[in-house]
C-alpha positions as CSV (number, residue, x, y, z in Angstrom):
1,M,0.0,0.0,0.0
2,S,2.9,2.4,0.8
3,V,4.3,2.0,-2.7
4,V,1.0,2.9,-4.3
5,L,0.6,6.0,-2.1
6,A,4.2,7.1,-3.1
7,V,3.2,7.1,-6.7
8,V,-0.3,8.6,-6.4
9,L,0.7,11.5,-4.1
10,P,3.2,13.2,-6.6
11,L,0.5,12.9,-9.3
12,A,-2.1,14.5,-7.2
13,L,0.3,17.4,-6.3
14,A,1.1,17.8,-10.0
15,G,-2.6,18.5,-10.6
16,C,-2.3,21.5,-8.2
17,T,0.5,23.1,-10.2
18,A,1.0,23.1,-14.0
19,P,2.3,20.8,-16.7
20,E,6.1,20.2,-16.9
21,P,8.0,23.0,-18.6
22,A,9.0,22.6,-22.2
23,P,12.3,20.6,-22.4
24,R,15.4,22.5,-23.3
25,P,16.5,22.1,-26.9
26,T,19.1,19.3,-27.2
27,S,21.9,18.6,-29.6
28,T,22.9,15.2,-30.9
29,A,26.3,15.2,-29.3
30,P,28.0,17.1,-26.4
31,V,30.2,20.0,-27.2
32,V,33.3,20.5,-25.0
33,Q,34.9,23.9,-24.7
34,L,38.7,23.7,-24.2
35,G,40.0,25.2,-21.1
36,A,43.0,27.4,-20.5
37,P,46.5,25.8,-20.4
38,G,46.5,23.4,-17.4
39,E,42.7,23.5,-17.0
40,D,40.1,20.9,-17.9
41,G,37.6,21.5,-20.7
42,R,33.9,22.2,-20.0
43,T,30.9,20.6,-21.6
44,L,28.6,23.3,-22.8
45,S,24.9,23.3,-21.9
46,P,22.3,22.7,-24.7
47,G,21.6,26.4,-25.0
48,E,25.3,27.3,-25.1
49,Q,25.8,24.6,-27.8
50,L,23.1,26.3,-29.9
51,E,24.9,29.7,-29.5
52,V,28.2,28.2,-30.8
53,G,26.7,27.4,-34.2
54,A,24.4,30.4,-34.5
55,P,24.5,32.5,-37.6
56,E,25.9,36.1,-37.4
57,T,23.0,37.7,-39.3
58,H,19.3,37.8,-38.2
59,T,16.3,36.5,-40.1
60,E,12.6,37.5,-40.3
61,T,12.0,34.5,-37.9
62,D,14.2,36.1,-35.3
63,V,12.4,39.5,-35.7
64,V,9.0,37.9,-35.3
65,F,10.2,36.0,-32.2
66,V,11.5,39.2,-30.6
67,R,8.3,41.2,-31.3
68,D,6.2,38.3,-29.9
69,M,8.4,38.0,-26.8
70,L,8.0,41.7,-26.2
71,H,4.3,41.4,-26.2
72,H,4.5,38.3,-24.0
73,H,6.6,40.1,-21.5
74,A,4.2,43.0,-21.5
75,Q,1.3,40.8,-20.4
76,A,3.5,39.4,-17.6
77,L,4.1,43.0,-16.4
78,E,0.3,43.6,-16.4
79,M,-0.1,40.5,-14.3
80,T,2.5,41.5,-11.7
81,G,1.0,44.9,-11.6
82,Y,-2.1,43.5,-9.9
83,V,-0.1,42.0,-7.0
84,A,0.5,45.0,-4.8
85,E,-3.2,45.7,-4.3
86,R,-4.5,42.2,-4.2
87,S,-2.0,40.0,-2.3
88,A,-1.0,40.2,1.3
89,D,1.6,37.5,0.9
90,D,5.1,39.0,1.3
91,G,6.7,36.2,-0.7
92,I,4.4,36.7,-3.7
93,R,4.9,40.5,-3.5
94,L,8.7,40.1,-3.5
95,L,8.5,37.6,-6.3
96,A,6.3,39.9,-8.4
97,E,8.6,42.8,-7.8
98,R,11.7,40.9,-8.9
99,M,9.8,39.5,-11.8
100,S,8.8,43.0,-12.9
101,I,12.4,44.2,-12.8
102,S,13.6,41.2,-14.7
103,Q,10.9,41.4,-17.4
104,E,11.5,45.1,-17.9
105,D,15.2,44.6,-18.3
106,E,14.7,41.8,-20.8
107,M,12.2,44.0,-22.8
108,G,14.9,46.7,-22.9
109,Q,17.4,44.1,-24.3
110,L,14.9,43.0,-26.9
111,E,14.0,46.5,-28.0
112,R,17.7,47.3,-28.4
113,W,18.2,44.2,-30.5
114,L,15.5,45.4,-32.9
115,Q,16.8,49.0,-33.0
116,E,20.4,48.0,-33.7
117,R,19.1,46.0,-36.7
118,S,16.9,48.9,-37.9
119,E,13.8,46.8,-37.3
120,P,10.6,48.4,-36.0
121,V,9.4,47.2,-32.6
122,R,6.0,46.3,-34.2
123,D,5.1,45.0,-37.7
124,P,2.8,47.7,-39.0
125,D,1.1,45.2,-41.3
126,A,0.3,42.7,-38.5
127,P,-3.3,42.4,-37.2
128,H,-3.8,43.8,-33.7
129,D,-4.9,40.5,-32.2
130,E,-2.2,38.3,-33.6
131,H,-0.5,37.9,-30.3
132,T,-3.5,36.3,-28.5
133,L,-2.5,32.9,-29.9
134,M,1.0,32.9,-28.4
135,P,1.7,30.0,-25.9
136,G,0.8,30.8,-22.3
137,M,-0.9,34.1,-22.9
138,L,-4.1,34.8,-20.8
139,T,-7.3,35.7,-22.6
140,A,-9.1,39.0,-21.8
141,D,-11.5,37.0,-19.6
142,E,-8.7,35.3,-17.7
143,L,-7.0,38.6,-17.1
144,A,-10.2,40.0,-15.8
145,A,-10.7,37.1,-13.5
146,L,-7.2,37.6,-12.1
147,E,-7.7,41.3,-11.7
148,G,-11.0,40.7,-9.9
149,A,-9.6,38.1,-7.4
150,D,-8.3,39.0,-4.0
151,G,-6.3,37.5,-1.1
152,E,-5.6,33.8,-1.1
153,E,-7.8,33.3,-4.2
154,F,-5.7,35.9,-6.1
155,D,-2.4,34.4,-4.9
156,T,-3.3,30.9,-6.1
157,L,-4.7,32.1,-9.4
158,F,-1.7,34.4,-9.9
159,L,0.8,31.6,-9.4
160,R,-1.0,29.2,-11.7
161,S,-1.4,31.8,-14.4
162,M,2.1,33.0,-14.2
163,I,3.5,29.4,-14.3
164,R,1.4,28.8,-17.4
165,H,2.6,32.1,-18.9
166,H,6.3,31.3,-18.3
167,E,5.9,27.8,-19.7
168,G,4.5,29.5,-22.8
169,A,7.7,31.5,-23.1
170,L,9.7,28.3,-22.9
171,V,7.6,26.9,-25.8
172,M,8.4,30.0,-27.9
173,I,12.1,29.7,-27.2
174,A,12.1,26.0,-28.1
175,Q,10.3,26.8,-31.3
176,L,12.9,29.5,-32.1
177,F,15.8,27.0,-31.6
178,G,14.0,24.2,-33.3
179,G,13.1,26.0,-36.5
180,A,14.7,25.6,-39.9
181,E,16.8,28.8,-39.3
182,S,18.9,28.9,-36.2
183,A,18.6,32.1,-34.1
184,E,21.2,34.8,-34.7
185,Q,24.1,34.7,-32.3
186,E,23.2,37.5,-29.9
187,L,19.5,36.5,-30.0
188,A,20.5,32.9,-29.1
189,Q,22.4,34.2,-26.1
190,L,19.4,36.3,-25.0
191,A,17.0,33.4,-25.5
192,N,19.1,31.0,-23.5
193,H,19.3,33.5,-20.7
194,F,15.5,34.0,-20.7
195,D,15.0,30.2,-20.7
196,S,17.1,29.9,-17.6
197,D,15.4,32.7,-15.8
198,Q,11.9,31.4,-16.6
199,R,12.8,27.9,-15.4
200,I,14.1,29.2,-12.0
201,E,10.9,31.3,-11.5
202,I,8.7,28.3,-12.5
203,A,10.4,26.2,-9.9
204,R,9.9,28.9,-7.3
205,M,6.3,29.4,-8.1
206,S,5.6,25.6,-8.2
207,G,7.1,25.3,-4.7
208,M,4.9,28.1,-3.4
209,L,1.8,26.3,-4.9
210,A,2.8,23.0,-3.3
211,E,3.1,24.7,0.1
212,R,-0.5,26.0,-0.3
213,A,-1.6,22.5,-1.2
214,G,-0.5,21.2,2.1
């Protein structure tokens, strides 16, 4: 009986959080970076391996990814903006504050990436609602529900919604690296950094949800 419970309990807890984040892009073989004289080499992470072979020039796929990620981050800032008035949990308030700073900084990096390549921040020919289909994005009704919640109800809904939002960003990054055209070098570095940050925050939020579940 104890074996059965050991299997069932993690599955039950998983239902209180969110699906597993998208796996990191993988390469077919490890890449080892040679160390300085007298030092050992270092096996590069999957994201770093992708950076090694990345092209020096950007593509339209890169531009679309950056514009979409800017919009994705903007919604995350809207979500964290609700926390100060609706949550009494110091942990969530601190998490939201740090998340806002991180997302704003990343948006600045993405905007600079576009500007340095003479690309407009928004495609003037794109429909206004094109971004609603991006992975992890909340609908207008879901945003309204989050904004209308308060206290413990808000905290739980915020964590679940933001985990889903972050996992959507991981999907977008995986699609960028998994496409026919590899991401340009600087963008590959940015995307790999974003991937790491999102995973750290997902782990933190999942832990906070698990604590609430008992």
